[in-house]
C-alpha positions as CSV (number, residue, x, y, z in Angstrom):
1,N,18.9,62.9,133.6
2,L,17.2,60.0,131.9
3,R,16.2,59.8,128.2
4,P,13.5,57.8,126.8
5,C,14.8,54.9,124.6
6,S,14.2,51.3,123.7
7,M,16.3,48.4,125.1
8,Q,18.2,48.1,121.8
9,E,19.1,51.8,121.7
10,N,20.3,51.5,125.3
11,N,22.6,48.6,124.3
12,F,24.3,50.7,121.6
13,N,25.8,52.7,124.3
14,R,27.4,49.6,126.1
15,K,31.1,49.1,126.5
16,S,33.0,46.2,125.1
17,L,32.3,43.1,127.1
18,G,35.1,41.8,129.3
19,G,37.0,38.6,128.3
20,S,36.7,39.4,124.6
21,S,39.9,39.2,122.3
22,S,39.6,43.0,121.7
23,Q,39.4,46.2,123.8
24,Y,37.0,47.6,121.3
25,K,33.3,47.1,121.0
26,G,32.2,45.2,117.7
27,V,35.8,43.9,117.1
28,S,37.2,40.5,117.5
29,Q,40.2,38.5,116.4
30,F,39.5,36.3,113.3
31,R,42.2,34.1,111.6
32,N,45.3,36.4,112.3
33,K,43.2,39.5,111.4
34,W,40.7,41.7,113.1
35,R,36.9,41.5,112.2
36,A,34.3,44.3,112.7
37,R,30.7,43.3,112.9
38,F,27.5,44.3,114.7
39,T,23.9,43.1,115.2
40,F,21.0,45.2,114.2
41,N,17.2,44.2,114.2
42,G,18.4,40.5,115.0
43,K,20.6,40.4,112.0
44,E,24.5,40.2,112.1
45,I,26.1,42.6,109.9
46,H,29.7,41.9,108.8
47,I,31.6,45.1,108.1
48,G,35.0,43.5,107.1
49,T,38.4,42.2,108.2
50,F,41.3,44.4,108.9
51,D,45.1,44.1,109.6
52,T,44.9,46.1,112.9
53,E,42.5,46.2,115.7
54,L,42.4,50.1,115.4
55,E,41.4,49.9,111.8
56,A,38.5,47.5,112.6
57,A,37.4,49.8,115.5
58,K,37.2,53.0,113.3
59,A,35.4,51.0,110.5
60,Y,32.8,50.0,113.2
61,D,32.4,53.5,114.5
62,L,31.9,54.8,110.9
63,T,29.5,52.1,109.8
64,T,27.3,52.2,113.1
65,E,27.2,56.1,113.3
66,S,24.2,56.4,111.1
67,I,22.4,53.6,112.7
68,H,23.0,54.3,116.4
69,K,22.9,58.1,116.1
70,N,23.0,59.8,119.5
71,F,23.0,56.5,121.4
72,Q,26.4,55.4,120.0
73,R,29.5,54.9,122.3
74,K,32.5,55.4,120.0
75,N,35.5,53.1,120.2
76,Y,37.9,55.8,118.9
77,E,37.7,59.5,119.1
78,Q,39.6,61.2,116.2
């Protein structure tokens, strides 16, 4: 039941780290708003700031969907 993948692709499927300000992966609290961002090929990509944590999680999912493809662990299932 194993699939061949790189270490980076395997990390796309990780859960949010414990102890962070958000329950969602790629989302953090920033100046009374919620920021969505991710790292790809060693570069940090800022998606945007949002009023709610859920909006930021949905934006993260939509943005990373084309990059992570079938290795993505979604924050929010619609």
